[in-house]
Residue, then its C-alpha position, 0 to 999 in steps of 0.5 A: m868925480l872929475k868936473v870937465g868944461i867945454l868951450g863951445g856948445g855947437q854940435l861938436g859939443r853936443m856929440l861930445l856930450q853924448a859920448a860923456v855918458n858912458y864915463p864918470v864925468e860932470t860936464h859943463v858948457l860955456e856958450n852964449d846961446p842958451e838954446c845952443p845944441a849941447a845945452q840940452l846934454c851937459h850937467h851944467f850950463t853957463l851963459g857966456d862969451i868963449r871969447n871973453f877973458d872974464d867969462v872964460y876964466a870965471f867958467g874954468r877956474s872951479l873945474d878940473r879940466l877944460t877942452i874946446e870945440i872950436e879955436d876961437v876962444n879966449i886963449e889968455a884966459l886958458k893960459k892963466l887957468a893952466s898956470e893955476g893948475i887947470v888941465v887945458v887939452p890941448d895946451p893953449r900954447v898949441l891953440s895960439i899956433i893953430k888959431n892963427k893960420i900964419l903961425q901954423k903954416k910957419y910951424y910946418r915950415e920950421h918942422h920940415i912937414p910937407t905943405a904948399a909954398f906960401l908968403i905972408t901978406q899984411s894987406r890986400e894991396e901987397i898981393r900985387n907984389h906977388i903976381s908971379f906967385l899966382p894963382a894962389v890961395h888966400k887965407i885970412g890969419e884969423g877968423g876963418y871958419d867952415g869955408k869962410g876966409v878963404q879966396i882963390i886968386n888966379n891972376a892980378t884981376e881977382i886981387d880984390k877978392g883977397f883980404d885986407a888984413p895979415s894973411v897967408l898966400e899959398k901957392r895953389v896945389l893941383i889937387k887930385k884928392e883931399l884927405a884927413v887923418m885923425v891922431a890922438i895923443n895922451e899925456k904919456g905921449e902915446t898916439a892912435v891913428y885913425p883910418i884915413v878919410e877922403m873928403c869931398f867938398d861943395p865948391s859953392l860953399n867950400l864946405l865938406d860935402f861928403q867923406l869916405c872911409p877908408a880913403q880910396i888911395e894906395e897903400p904907400i900913400a896912406l902909410r906916408a899920410a899916417e907918418i906926416a900926421l904923426q909928425v905934425v901932432k908929436g911936434l905940438q908936444t901936447p895931449g889932444l885930438f887932431a884933425v890933420e887935413m892934406f892935399l894929395d897932388q897930381n903927382n901923388q905928393l901929400f901937403v898939409n893944409e891945416t890942423a884942427p886941434r879938436v874933434h872935426n867934422s872929417g871924424h863924424h863916421s867914427i861914431e858908427a864905423i870905428a871902434s873908438s869914435q873920436f868923441d870917445m877918444l877924446w874923454r879917454i884923453l881928458l880922464s887919463i884912460p888908455l887910448g881906444s881902439t881906432r879899428l875899422l868896424s865897417p867902410s862908411v860914407m859920411i854925408n853933411l846935412v846943410g841948410t838950404g832955401d831961406a833962414g828960419p825954423t828948422l824944418y827936415k824934409g824927407l827923414d821918413e824916406v831915407a831912415a829905412t835905408p839899411g846901414l844908415y845913421i841920421h844925426q840931427y844937431g838940434k839947431k832951432l834955426s836953419k840957415p843956408g849953408r849952415k851944418m844941420g846934421h849929417m848921415t853915415l851909411l855903413g856897408p861892405d864897400a866904400k866904392v859902392l857906398q859913395q854911389q849911394v850919396s846922390s840918391l840919398k841927398s836927393k831924398i833929404a833936406v833941411s831948411g827954414e820953415s815958412e812962419r806964414 
């Protein structure tokens, strides 16, 4: 039985472990919180820091294979483990590229992948040298996650919103839709492309609010998006599962925004809506099992459940009211503490028509909430 380790114990690790029960695998998780969502479901839990070289190296050296649920890991430790024969998916070299938005954007340019025009800045003050480039989006090179590390700068009066660190200054695209394409690739170079999804964001949190599958786009655009996503993934030359996020502009041109080298929020619907979920697919890649089917079983809408109100012990409100909704699946992430803007769970609603499903989003969101329970 192969021993497989996961760096990170959040909700992505939890759902990955839920899919692992179908396979003969011994699961290990490294995380610095003994009450993290994945701790309850793995065979072996190790308390440690995924950003620390010694912790990651000690964790991985007795395992057969390693993967991640977040990019912010110690890559040097993974490189050393890989050099000693531990299979790391995806390759640490690729994590080095994707973890840093500057290197990621340069990768797109070098591989002729359509992406928004960009400049590299080393400091906030340097933006003043590029006033003519505004409006633009300033993205910190490393450390941004879940909407953090991104600032829109429309004009010179907003430069103070930028980051005083190496960053990407990206020309703002007039976005019509935001799309995502999940792509699986195994060690043989075989690929599987998931149906393209449409992402709708909460503007106040800069966080995914809900997602539609299939995306409401014309077939030529869908084919082009799949083609671009394959180009991104094949060029990385590593097995793995990737979420390629794109902008569709007002002229129906596609631009790659960024790539995640792991299971991703945009693929959560696949648990119920796709023949082989993104989590099942990653296990197939890790265990060298043939890739699964990405056939769409049903149109779907996936809605993030995000913490509101005060921080405190997690309280889900309205679960009973929505639980009887036909075709609705509710996922609670097991996080003991709710915080404003923190991902606490998601709902996936299946039905025969994506447009009709989208019309139910507001009603479902009005009935359910997650907040910190008052301890008074």
